[in-house]
N, C-alpha and C positions, 0 to 999 in steps of 0.2 A: 504494498499500500505506499502511495506517495502523500498521503494525507501527513500535514505537518503536525498535526495532533498526535498521531502514533509514533511518528518520529521521535517527538519530544519524550514521550514515554519511554520509549526504548533506550533514549540517552540517560534519562533519569534514573531509571532500573540498572544501569550498567555503572553509574557514578556511586562509587562507595563511600566518597567523603559526602555526597548529598544526603545520602541515605542514613549516616552516622549524625549528620545534621538534624536531620529531619526526626529522627528517632529521640535525640537529646531533648528537642523543643518539645515534642508531644509527651514525653514522659514527665519532665519538669512542670510543665503548664497543666498538666491534668492533676499531678500531686498537689501543686499549689491552688487549683481551684477547690479539690476536695477540702482542704484545710480552711480556706477561706469561706466556704459553704458551710462548713460544721460550726464556724462562730456565729452564725445567725441565730437570733432569739426567736424568729419565726421559721415556720418550715418552707424549706425551699421551693417545694412542690406548690404549694401555696402562693408563694410569690409570684412563680412563673405562671401559674393561671390569673393572678390579678395584674399582671403585667401583660398578658396576652388579650386578657379582655379590655384592658386600656388602650392598648395599642390598635386593637382592632376596632374599637370604638373612635378611635381618632382618625384611622384611615377612613372607615365609613363614612363620617363627618367633615372630610377633610376641607372641603371647601369653607365649610362654617369657621373651623379653627384657623385655617389660613389667612381668613380675612380679619378675623379678631387679631391674629398675631401681627399682620402686615400695618393696621391702623395704630397697633400698640408702639410698635418699633418706631413708626413716623413720628408719633406724639413724643417719642424719647429722643429723637432727634436724630436718628438713623436715616441713610439715603439709601431706598429699598426699590431693586430693579427685579422685573420678572424676566427670566429667559426661556425659551420655550425649547431650545436645543443647545448642542455644545457651541455653535459656531455663535449664537446670539451672546453666551455666556462669556465666550472669549473675547468678542467684539466689545462687550461692557467693560471687561477689565484693560482691555488696551485704550480705550478712550478714557480712562480713569487716570491711567499712566501717562496718556499723551498731555492731558489736562495739567498735570502736576510736573511734566516734564522730570519724570522718573527715570532713574539710570539703573538703581539697585533695588532689587525685591527680594527680601527674607521670605521664606515660606515655611510654615508648619505643616504637618502631616495632613493631606486631604484627599482622601479618595475622591471627591468629587472632582478635582483638578486633575488626577489620573485619567478620570473617565472623559475629561472633555478634551484631555491632551494640552493643557494650558502652557506647561514649561517650554514645548517645542514652539507653539505660537510666540511667546514672549521673546525668546531668543532669537527667532527668525526676524524681529525688528530691532535687534541690538540691545536688547534689556539683559543686564545680568541676574540672572536668578538662583537663589541658594536655598537649596533644602537644608533646614537647620535641625531635623530629628536626626539623631545619631545614624540610625539604619537607613533614613532616606539619602543623608549626605553620602555614606558609603557606597550606595547603589549609584548615586547620581556621578560621583566621581568615576563608578567603573561603566557609565552609561548602560545600565539597566534598568528592569522595571521592579518594582516590589514584588517579592516572592510571598509575602503573607500580608495580610490587613494589619496585624497588630507588629509582628517583628519582620519588618521588610527585607532584612539581610539574613534572614533565616538560613539561607542556602550556604553561607559563607563561614568557615572557622577563621580562626584568629592568624592563622598563618597567611591566608589571602587577604584579609584585612590589612595586616602589617605590610604585606608586598605592596597594596594599594596604596597606603599613606607615603610609603616610600617614593614610587613613582609618580604619584598625582601630587603630592605635597612635598616633596623633598626631604622628608626627615628619616633619621636614621632607623633601619629595619628594628621592628621589636616585636615579640609575640606577648608582651605584659598587657594585658586589657585596659588595667588603670592609665596606664602611660597612654595607650593609644586614645583613650577618653579624654584624657587633659590635653592632648593634641588638637582633637575636633573642639573641644571648649574653647582654647587659645585661638583658633583658627576662625572660628565663627564669631567670636565676641565684638569683633571690630564690624562685622557684616550687619549684627541686631543694631548698632549705633549708628552706620553710615546709611541704612536702607530708609529709601524715600517712601517705600509702602512693604506694608507687612499683609501677607496673606494667610487665613487660616481657614481650617474646614469649622463646623459647626456639629457638636455632637446632639444637642437638643435645643429645639426652641421653645419657648414656654409661652402660650398663647396669652395667657391673662396679664402677664406682665411686659411681654416684649423682650424676654432675657435671651440671648445668647451664652449659652454653655460649651465651654470648651474644656476638655479633659486631656490632660499631659502630665509626664511623670519626670521630664526632664527639665521643664522650664522654658522651653523654646517656644512653647505656644502662648505663654506670656510676654516673653520677648517681643514676638512679631506684632501681639496685639496692643502693648504698652509704651513699646520705645519708638518706631516709626511714626510720623505726623499723620500718616494716613493707614487705615486699616480697612481691608476687604474680607468679608466673611464670605464663604462660598458654602450653600447648604440646599443639599436636595430637598424639594418641598413636602417630603413625607416625614422629616425628621422632627416632628411637634409633639409636644404633650400638653394637655391642658391647662395643668397648673404648677404652681411650686410644689406642692404635696406630691403631685404625681412626678415631678422630676427628682423627688428624695427617692422614692420607689425604683426607678431606672437606676440612680447613682448607687445603689446598694445592690444591683445586679449587673451592672456593666463591669465593674473593675474585677469582681470576683469570677465572671466569666471570661474576662479577656486577658487576664495576666496574674489571676490568683491573690488580689489584693482586698483588702476590704474596703479600700478608697483610694484613688490616684492621690499623687501626693499634690497636684494641683488642679481644682476643679474652679473654672474663671467663670464668673457672673458677669456677663457684659451687657448693660443696659444704654448706654449713651456716650457721646463723645465727651472729651476732657472737659469738664464743668469749669465755672469762674473761680479762679484763685488757685486752680490745682497745676503743679507743675509737670506730671506726668501724665500719659495715658493719649491716645490719639485724638487730633484735633477733629478729624473726619473719619466718619465711619461708615462704610457701605455694605449691604447685606445683597447679595445676589443670591436669588431662589430659582432653583433650575427645576424645569420639568423632564425634559430630554427622554419621554416617553414612559414617565411616573404616572401619568395620567390615565394613559392606554392600559398600562399594567393593573391601576385601581379598579378598572371597569372589565376586567378579565379574569378568567378561571386563576391568574397568578397572582390577586390581589394580596393573598397572605403574605407573599415575598415583602412587599413593603413595611410589615412590621419590624423588619432587622433592625437592629441597633448596632449593627458593624463591631462587634466584639471578638470575632474570629474563632468563637470556641467550636464550631462545628468542623472549623478545618483541622483542629488539633484532634477531634474525635474520629474524623473520617480515616477508615484504613486505606482508603486510595491515595487521597492528600498526601496521607504520610509516608507512601512510596512515590509518589511521583514531583510533589513539591507544585508551587504556584506558577513556576515558568512554564509547566506542561500544558497549563491550559491557555490555548491559542484558537483563533479563528480558521476556517478552512483556507486562508489565503496565509496562515501563518501571524496574523496581528494578535499581540498580547492582550489576553482579557484583565481588565483592572479589579475585577473581583474574581476570586479562584476559589477552589472547594466547592462544596454542596449548594450554598448559598450562591456562590459565582455561577454555579452551573443553570440556575433559574433566572438571577439578575441579569447576567450578560446575555443570553436569548431574549428576555424581555425588554431590555432598553437598548440593547446594539442591535437586535435582529435574530430571528430565529433562525434564518437561512445560514448565517455566517457562524452562530456560536451554538446553535442547537445540538450539535454532537456532543458537547460537555458533559449533557445529562450522562450519557454513557458511561463516563466516567466516576461512577457509582454503583456499590454493590447492594445499594436499598436495604441495608442491614438496620437502619434506624438509628444509629449511633448519634448521628447530626440532630434528629430530633430529641434525643434525650439529655444532648448537651445544650441545647438552646435556651437561654435564659429568658426567652418570651415565647416558648414552645411552639415554633412554627413548624408545621408538618411538611418538611422537607421531603421525605420520601414520595409524599402525593404529590407533590409540586414537580419532582423530577420525572415522574410518571407523565405528569402532563405535558412537560416538554418533549418526552419520548414521543407522545401522541401527536404533537405537532404544535404547542406552545398556545399562543394567544388567540390565534384563530385559524385552526387547523381546516384544510379544504380537504372535502370528502374525496377520498381515492389517492389522494396524494403520499409519498412515501417519506416519513418525517427524515430530518438531517441526520447521516451518522448510521444510519441503517441500510446495509447491503441489501440487495434485490433479492438473493436466496433467502436472507431471513425473512424478509417481506413475505414471499411466497410460503415460506416455513410456517409463517404465523397463520396465513390464509387457510394452510391446509388443517392445521391444527384447529382454528374455528369451525371448520366445516366437520370435523369429527366430532369435536366435544359439544356440538349443538343438537347432536342426534343422539340418545341415550343408545341405539342399537351399535351406530358405528362407534362410538366410543368405547362399548364395552369390547367390542370385536378388536379394536385397536389395541386395548389394553391387554387381551389375551395374547394378539400377537407378539408386542413387545414381550411380555412376561416369558413366552416362550422361548424366544432368542435369547432372553437373559440368563436362561438356565445354562446355555452353554457358554456364557462369555467368561474369561479369565483376564486377570490384570495385564495379561501381554496382549490381548485383543481388545484394544480398547475402540472398538467399532462404533461407541456412542460419541468420540471425540469429535466435538465440532472442527470442520475446516478452518484453518487459518483466514480464509477468504470471507468468513462471516463477522471477523474481527473478535469473535467469541473466544476462539482458541488461543488468541494473543496471551491470555492470563488465566484461563480458567477451563476446566471441563464440564461438560454436561453430566448432571448426577446419573449413577447408575439406574437403570429402569427397574422398578421393583417386580419380582416373579410372581407376587400376586397381590391382588387389588386390596384396596382399602377395606371394601364390603366383605371381601372373603376373610381377612385379618379379623373384622369386627364381629362376624358371625360365628367364627371358631372361639371368638373369647380371647386373643391373643392381644388385642388391644383393650386396656382397660378404660372404664369411664371416667372422667375426670370428676375430682370431687368437687362440690359447690364452693365457690370461693366468693367473697363480697367483692362487690363491682369496683373498678379503680376510683370511680367519681366519689365513691362512700368512703373509701379507705383513709382520706387524708383527713384525719380529725373532724369526720363528721360534714365535710363541706363538700358538696355536689359542684359541679362544673356549672357555672351559671349563677351560683349562689352569691351575694355580696357578703363579705365578711368584714366587721368593724373593728379596729384595733386601738383600743385607748391608751395613751400616754400619762402616767401620771404626773402632776404637776411637780416639776424639778428644780424650782428656785427656793432657796431656803437658807439659813445660816450654815456654816461650815459643819456643826453637830451634826446636822440633818443631811448636808451635802457631802458628807465624808465618803459614803459608797463611790460616789460619782468622782470625787476627787481620785481616790483610789484607782478606780477604774481608767480613768483619763491619763494616770501617771503610766499606768501599765501598757495602755495601748500607744501612747508617745516613745516609750523606751523601745517598744516592740518594733518601730518603724525607724529607729535610729535617733531618736530625738532625745533632749536630756531636760531636766527638770528641777527646779528648785522651789521650795514651799517656804513662803516668810511672809511676815505682816508689813504694812507699809513703813514703818519706821527703820527696818532694815533693809529695805528694798536698795537704797542708794549704796550702802556697804556691800550687799551681796554682788551688785551689778559690778562696781569697782573691782573687788576680789576677782571676779572673772575676767574682765578687762586687763588686769594686770597679770595675771596667770598667763594669758595668750598674747602678752606684750602688744596690747592694741592702746593707741593713743589717740585715734581718731574714728570717730564714727558718724555715720549718716543717721538722722533720727525725724521722728515726726515732731511736731510743734509741742511746745510744751504743756499747752492747753488739754492735750489728749493723754498726758500722765498725770499721776499725784503731784499734788503741788510742790515745787522747789525742787524735783526730782534732778532736772537737767541744770539747773543751778549748781547743785553740790557736785555733779560731775564734772562741771565747767571749773569749779574751783580748785578740784583736785587733779587738773591738769588734762582732763580730756577735751580734745578739740572737737566742737560738735557743727557738723555741716548740714542746712536745711535743704540742700540743692542737690540733685543727681551727680554723683560723682563715682565713677567706674572704677578708681582707683583705691576706694576706701574699703577695708577688710570687714568691717562689721556694720551692721543694720540694727536701728532700736525700733521698734514699733509696738503699738498696742493691738489688742484684739476685741472685737465685738461679742465673739461669744465662742464657747468650745463643746466640741462633741465628745462625748465619754466614751462612746461605742466605737469610734475610728482615731481618737487621739487628734482630730482636727482642729484648727484654731480659724475661725472666720474673720477675715479682715478686709475692711472697706475700704474704698479712696474716697479722699474728701480735701477740701482744703486744709491745708497743713498735716495732710496724710499721704504721702507719696507711695504708691505700690512698689516703686524701685528700692525702697529702703528694704523691703523683704525679699528682693529680687537678685539685685546686682551684688551686694557684697556677698564675701565667702561664708560668712557667719551670720544668721539672723537670730537676734535677740527679742523676745514678744513680751509685754507684760500684759498678763490677764487677772481676772479677779475668780476666785473660787465660786463666788454666787452665779459668775455666769456660764459655769460649766453646766450643760443639758444632757439628756439621756441618751438622745438619738438625733439622727442626721435631720429627720423631718421638723423637728423642734428648731433647728438652727436655721434650717434652709427656709423656714417660713416666716422668718423674723422679718418685720415690715422695713427696718432699718438696713436690712441686708439688699433687699431688691429696690430700695430707693436711692441709694447711691449708684453713681454714673457706673461704676463697676466693683467689682468685689472677689476675693478670692479664699477660698478653702485651702489652707495649708496643712499637709500631712506628712510632717518630717523633711529630711533634706531631698533635695534632687537626687534622681537615680535613673538608672538605665539597664537593661540586660540584653542590648541589641547585638553583643559580640557573644555569640557561643552561650547565650542564655546566661552570662557571668554577671551576678550583681554588681554595680559599680556606683558608688553613692558620689555625689557631687557632679553634675554636668553642667548646666548652663544657670541653674539657680546655686543656692547656698549649699556648702558641705554639711554645714552643722547648723541645727536649729535647737535653741536653748530657750524652755520656758520659765518665766518668773511668775509663780502663782501667787495671789495676795492672799491672805485669809482677812474677811471682812471684820471691821472693828466697830 
């Protein structure tokens, strides 16, 4: 066969280095996911069903939520653009770049930008476009496409990355992953500062508030949405949730399914351009909402595919993807599919064309592992079968792409036999008769390679006796009655609504002690450190920390956002305090609006005298919070009015991190390497 798809498959199966990389990625991801799920206080299956219902309702009423979302984002000050297709989206970006005479564009990870082939279009007009996610940066240097939705460079080992940095950046060869990560940090730091435009994706858009939610671990997502004067957000029109409460549910599921974390390091909540008196944040924000076939999918049998939240969990679970990797998923002409794996085998034909990408659905065993792994319970095997049957609008009598003629005629013959009881019974007896004389060396039932089936699997050995014969003889036992699956999950049936109440969690320290203790444990688990003290000792504790780290200058929020006299004491003790953005400073001091005990996160809003860069640019981030501001769960924090009334805000959960090279965790990428929290006891 000359099909590029099968050529890529054969090459992948022969690549031992790729096989090792895919095996390591899958095993580590799945183990981390299991551990993260076990930390949930609510049943994972119940949360999946709630998320499925929420996403399905949103997609069903998409026009209503989209209108509400657009109206709110415009009220917030964002410039909203609608793009019917990839060409329109690219033209909008190019026009914004021309208007601002842009030369350098810093990009965070965005699957939509891959879908519309944005980078090549921008480079074609002379713009310098730099991918800032570590994995994306590596594959951009190699002129490759992402091999995984979450881990773009999953197909590479440390030796290959080391050689790439040596060849493309002129760095001494090394296989030390922290050294390579530090080199990327150094290389990209100036890009963030010099960029005229920052481009990001959007994980979720919140209809009730017009919030753009961008989730990242490395800090590059915060950089490109905070430092450049212009920010462009690319969002598929299906990426909506109705409310902030619904966003909290999604944020409990997405990081656990994607990377095995309870929450990502940075959850940015963007509402508006830079406000009056603020020293950072984009001065102009654009939102491009892309259709590119999504509305057609919404009104088709593939509608459920739009529920996807791009976690990549189905890729890690799929036994086929784990053998062939993302680069094997190509069109009939060899064009890379931006979305690989089980979900990609549905989305790519749905959005980019059944004729070119419909054959991708053949790369599935239909084992159901993808459905079990999906945090929003998408029935991927069902959707894959629909693609195999012809996709969105199959024409009667046509042969679906990727199916050889011999298979089509074989299935028609089977249909003719199976639709008549006498013919089917006779066929069973005939096959059973031949099976009695079959031996392992006479695999006459093996499908020939021309069918495509024989490339990787054999047809099962036919049974010598029919199911009816085995049943009548008593050799097959009747199954025991079991409780239906929909009733077995804590008594909640599919479709029922469950209400979950959260107790009031604000109190003095004596009542709040369990939350303080849990917050401390969770923070330390994500590599943060912690000091508990009363207000009178805060300055002394801070000075001790700064002197231990030989820090004499810090970037800080204005005094009005800290306990009285704090910065004055630090200044008297010789600490130089800057209130402006200064990339050379080692430490940044901020306050926090609230903290989440279940994830160890701190909510930090932007505002006058509260620069977000103080929590982003320095290598050490120092945070002052109050014990009374620690809440039990994410929903309690994320629904605080003060949080979504700010121009932007971020949930910080430990130091920045990455695992883009050989799944090796490395702390300190584009954001701080250390996060230290000073928690004040109420007086």
